[in-house]
N, C-alpha and C positions, 0 to 999 in steps of 0.2 A: 667267199674266201676272205674278202676285205674285212668283213665283220669279225671273223675269227682272228685275223691278224691284229686288229685293233685291240681285241680283248687280251691277247697274249702280251702285246707291247705295254698296255697300260694296267695290267693286272696288279702290280704293286701299288699304283696310285688308286685304283678302285678299292683295294683293301683298306688303304688309309682313309679314303672317303667314306667307306662303310663305317669305319670307326667314328668318323666325325658326325655321321648322321645318327647312329644308334648310341653313341656315348660321348662324342666330342672329346676323345682322348688326346693327350699330348703325343703326337706322332710326327716325326720328321724323317723323310727318306734321306739317308746319308750315302747309300751306295749309288754310284753313278752309272747305273743302267738307266737312271731316272730320265724324265722327259726333258731335262735342261738342254740337252744337245739334240733333241729329236726334231724340233720344229725348224726345218730348213726349207721346205718347199710348200707350195700351196696345197698339194695333195695331203700333206701331214695335217693341216688345219681342216681340210675337208673330212679326213678320217675321224678326227676327234669330235667334230660337230655332228657327224652322222651318229656318233654315239650319243650325243646330247639329245638329237631328235628322237632317237629310239627310246632313250631313258625317260624322257618326258612322256612319250606315247605310252610307256609301260605303266605310268601312273593311272592312266585311263583303262588300260587293259585289265588291270586288277581292281577296277571299280571302286574308288574311294566312296564309301557309302554316304558321305555327308551330302554331296550334291544330289545323289539318287534319292535319298530319303525325302527330299523336298518335291519330288515329281508328283503329279496327280495320280492317286490310286485310291481305290475303295477297299482293297485287301492286299496284304503283303505277308508272304510266308517266308521271306528271306530274313533269317534271324538277326544278322548284323545291321541290316537296314531298318528293320522294324524296331530294334533296340533304340536307334536314334530317334525314330518317329515318336516313341512313347517315353523317351528319356529314361530308359532302363539302365541305371548306373551300374548295377551288378554285372550285366553283360558287357557294357561298353568298357568298364574299368578292368575287365578280365584280360584285356590286351589284344584286341583284334588286330592282326598285322595290317589289314587294309586301312587302318586308321593311322598308319605311320607316315611321317613326312620324308621318309628315307629317299624315295625316288626323285623328289624335287631337289633335295640337297645334293644327291649324286649328279644330277644334271647340272646343278649350279657349279659344282667342282669342275665338271668337264668344260663348261663355258669359260670358267676362270683360267684354265690352262691356255685357252686361246688368247684371252685378254692380256695375260701376263707375258706371253711370248710372241705376240704378233709383230712386235717391232724388231725381232731378231732375224726375221726372214728377208728383210729388205724387198718386200713386195712392191709392185707399182701401186700408186695411191689408190686407184680404183678397186684393186683386189684387196688391199689392206682394209679399206673402208667396208667392203663387202663382208669379210670374215669378222671384223670387229663388230659390225652392225648385227650379224647373225648372232654372235655370242652375247652381246648386250641385250638383244631382244629376248632370248630364251632365259638369261639370268634374271631379268626383270619379271618375265612372265612367271617363272617358278617362284620367286618371292611373293608375287601377288597371289598365287594359288595358296601358299603357306599362310600368308596374312589372312586371307578370307576364311581359311578353315581352322586355323589355330590361334589367330590374333598375334599376341606377343610371341616373338621367336628369336632364335640366335641369328647372328649375322657372321658369315665366314669371310674373314679378311683376305686369306690366300688359299690357294689349292695345295700348297707344299708344306704348310705347317698348321696343324689344327690343335688348339688347346681346349680345355674345358671352358665353355661359354655359358653365360647366363642368357636368358631371354631378354630381348630389348623391346621397348614399346612398339606396337604395331605401326603406328603412324610414322615413327622414325624409320622403320624398315621400308614402308611403302614410299616414303619420300625419296629414299635412295633408289628404289626400283623405278619410280617415276622419272628421276633424273636420268637413269640408264636408258629407259624407253624413249625419252626425248632425244637422247643422243642417236638412238637407233633410227629415229625418224629423219635425222639429218644425214646419216651415213649410208642408209639403204636407198637404192634406186627403186623405181616402180617395178612391180613384180614381173611385168612382161619384158622388162629389159635385163633381168638377171641372167647370169650365165655361171656354169659350175667351173671347177678347176680346169677342165679340159676345153672350156670355151663353148660348150653346148648350152642351149637354152634350158632354163629351169622349167620343169613340166609339172611339178607337185606344189600345191599350195601349203604343204607342211614347211616349206622353205619360205620364210616371210619376206615381203617386200615392204616398201615405205607405207603402203596402204594398210597392211596388217599391223604395223607399229602404231599408226594413228588410231586404228580401231581399238586395240588393246589399251592404248593410253586413254581413250575416252572412257573405257570401263574402269580404269584405275582411278581417274579423277572422279568419276561418278560414285564409286565406292567411298572414297575418302570424304568427298563433299557431302554426301548423303549422311554418312554416320556422324559427321561432325557439324551438320547443318551449316556448312560454309558455302554461301552462294557464290563467292569468287571462284572457288574450286569447281563448283557445279558449272559455272560459265566456261571454265577450261575444258571440262568434259564436252560441252556443247561445241566449243570451237574445234576440238579434235574430231568429233563426230561429223561436223560440217565439212571438214577437209575430206573425209572419206566419202561423204555423200556427193559432194560437188566436184572432187578432183580424182576420186578413185576409179571412175569408169565402170562401176558396177551396175547391173541391170536386174531388176526384179524378174523372176521367172514369170511366165505368162499367167499361170494360175496354180492353185494348190496341187493339182494333179502333176504338173511339171516339177513342183517341189519334191514330190515323192519319187518321180521317175528320173529326174535329172539332178536336182540340187543335192539331194541326200546321197547320191552316188559319188559325187565328188567332181571338182574341176569346172563347175558350172559358173557362168558370169555373175551369179548372184553371190557366190561364195567368196569370202575374203581370206580367211585363214582356216585350215583344216588339218587334221591328222591322217596321214596315209595309213589305211588299214590294208596290210598284206598278210593274209592269214598263214602263209607259208613261213613267215617270221616268227610266229607264236608257237609256244610249246604245245598248246591245244587250240584247235580252231573253234572249240565250244567255249569262247570267251564272251564276257558281257561288255566288251568294249563299246558296242552299239547297244543302247538300252532297250531297243526293240526286242532283243533276245529274252528279256524278262516278261514281255507282254504278248508277243505275237505267236501265232500258230497258223491255224486254217484262216484265210484261204490261200496264204503265200507259201507256207511250208507244205511240201508234197507229203502224200500218204498220211494226212491228218484229217480229223473231223471237227465240225464246229464245236462239239462238246469238249474237245481237248483244252479249250481255253480255261476250263475250270481247274486245270492242273498247273497253270502258269504261276510263277512266283508273285507276280503283280497283275492286278486286274482293275479295270474301270467299269462301273455299271453303265449300261446303254442309256439308261435314264439320265445320268450325269452328262453323257455326250450330248444329248438333245438339249439339255439345259445350257451347256457351254456354247454350243454351235446352233443358233436358231435357224429356222427354215430359211433357205437361200444362201447360208454360209457354205461355200463350196468345200471348205475343209472338213465338214461333217462327213461327206461321202468319199473324200480323197483320203483322209487319214483313217477312216473306219469303214468297214463293210456293212452297209444297210443297217445302221444302228437302230432306226425306228422299228424294224422287224424283230430285233433282238430283245427288246424290253420284256415281251411276254413269252420268249422262247424257252421251252422247258429244256431243250437240248443244251443251250448255252447258259442256262440258269440266270438269264438276264445280264450276262457280262457282255461288254462290247468286244467286237472282233477287229483289232487294230491291223492296219495294212500299210503303214507308212513306208517301211522298207519293202521293196518289191523284188529285188534280186537276191539270189541265194548262192551259197558256196556248198559244193557237194564233194564228197570223197567217194569216188566210184570203185575203189578198191574192194569194198564190201560186196559180197555175193548177191545180197538182196537189195533192190532199189529202195526198199523202205528204210534202209539204214544209211542212204547216201547223204541225206541232209546233215550239214554241219552248222551253218550259221546264215544270218542275213547279211548280205554284202553291202558295202558302202563305207565311205570315209566318216570320220567324226568331224562334223561341221562346228568348228570352234566359234566362229562368228560369220554372219552373213549380212547382206544389206538390210533385210527386214529387221534384224536384231539391232543394227545401228540406228536406223530410222526410229524405232520404238524407244531406244535408249535416249536419243535426243529429245523425243517427245516427253518422256518421263522427266528429263532434266528441265526442260522448259516449264512443264507444269510444276515442278518442285519450286521454282523461283517465281511462280505466279504469272508466267507468260503463256496463258492458255491459248491465246490467239495464234501463237507460233507452234504450240504443241499439236493443235488440230490438223494442219496439213500433213504432218508426218503420220499421225494416227490414221487419218483418212486414206492416205496412199496405200498403206498395208491393207486396210479394210476393203478398199476398192478392188485390190487384187483378188481378195477372198469373195467378192460379190456382195459385200455388206454395205449398207448405206453409211453415210458419214456421221460423225459424232454430233449428238444434240445435247444441250445443257440439261434437258429433262432426264437424261440418263444418270445424272449425278455428277460428282467431281471428275474432271477429265483425268486427274492423277490416277484415280481408281480405274477408269476406263482403259488407260494405257496398260496398267498392271494386268488386267484381265485379257487385253489383247495379246500381251506377251505370253501369257500362259497358254493361250489358244494357238498362236502362230508357232511358237518355239517348243511345242510339246516334246518332251524327252530329249531336248538338247542341253540339258544340264544348266539351265538358267534360272529355274523357278525358285530354288532355295535362296540363291543370292539376290534375286529380285525381292523376295519376302524380307530379307534382312535389310536391304537398302531402303525399302519403303515402309518398314515396320508392319507389314501385313502378316508376318509370322504370327502375330497375336490373334488373328481372326481366321487365317487361312491354312495354318498347319494343322496340328492335332489339338485335342483337348488339353493334353499335358502341357503344351506350349502356352495355351491361353491362360494357364494357371501360374505361370512364372511371375515372380515379383520383380520389381525394378532392381533389387539387390541381386537377385539371381542372374539377371542379364549383366549387371555390372561385374559380377564375379565370373562371367564367361560361359553362361549356359548355352549361348548360341555357337560356341566354338567346340571343336573336338578336344577330347583330353589328350594330353601328351602321351604318346605310346611308351610303354614300359621300358623298352630297350634304350630310350633316349636318356635314361638315368644311369646307365652303366658307365662306370668310371668318370662320371660328371657330377661332382658334388655341388655345382652351381645351378643345375637344372631344378626347376620348380614346376609342380603340377598346377594347372589352372584351378583357381580357388573353388569354383563351383563343383568340379569333379573331385577335388580333394576332400571337400566336405561330405561327399556322398560315397567315399570309399568304404 
């Protein structure tokens, strides 16, 4: 009921924000049913921030293909994702709606309503800081997502007046986002101490505390520092990650099996920030918000057979699994079902049987039990302790502090049952990258890891290995601007690489 009420109250504003995202038109609400007089109680802020949480989650529900395109796979039959994997400009420039930055800008507009109006409610300082911190966190996070996927982008100054805007340099936007996230680290309390507008303790990690703000700040600094080869900024990423590791109170799950059965479900002590997946909120439960839905079938999905894996949109060869996870790596048999036996399996055609998500969602209204399965259950784990440990290791290695990178790398390896890093393996920077792709499989990190480290040249597809320095400078690693962003906005410009290939 609250969700419906929010939509009714803010429909005029959402229409305006839709224009801002898809056309950045000059729109100003003059009729004062507007939200100017709406924000008077804490519940008002809670309502609009709930909208921001759900809007941001919606960007994951409809599976932006950029992050997914970088996941490990040996075959992909999803056309929009495969188009990015092979740089098929014809398909990508045709205007795939999932390549739109719209949901991020919609969420940004919602957070800005809170930021612009928080002082009008005369809330106690603690509650004022809580809502302002929530709004700044999500505003900064959304701009970070846009910068990583599109590079240069517009910056919306206010929620109530939107004019045609040109794209601004990505570093300029990211610096603003970093400033907002730093403020969030000061305003927010530890997650365990957070309470909602009614005074009840927060139970979902979709609502960030100080720990999540520091974790995302570490990622933001690592992105900027790596792309600009700025060691001072990399050190800031290390400092933010260190705060999370030393003061966040997070604990690595006991083993990879617990990662599958506990961490990926949600709410685990290893998890820092996650998106609550409540399938009843979605139009369809058969959503790809959890990437395992692209890969998994038997043995987790009921009424399926091993051979059904051949029909999944994305597949990994069992042979690759054994190469990635050597004998003794507990992730091999936690994340996959007996991969050694699948290499020569005629039934599975040599494809690996993934089993990372263990719980399922069913709709038992169907008469046949074979039709009950809807999806794999579990939250979207946006960041967890293993991610931050390996991010810090990457940053240490980036600035030549291999001796400090090794303990973080080894800590994650030890949990997986793998021996510590030895110099004979090669550069530790590379070892950390490979550890991230093994540990964080399907958690939407690998594409961004490749961009940060430069390993897209060797670890993406043949098409990426053939990109020139000029192609990259022109924006080949970014998404093209979605066609509707040009509506009524004469200042909008397409990314040069994609413009050349129209």
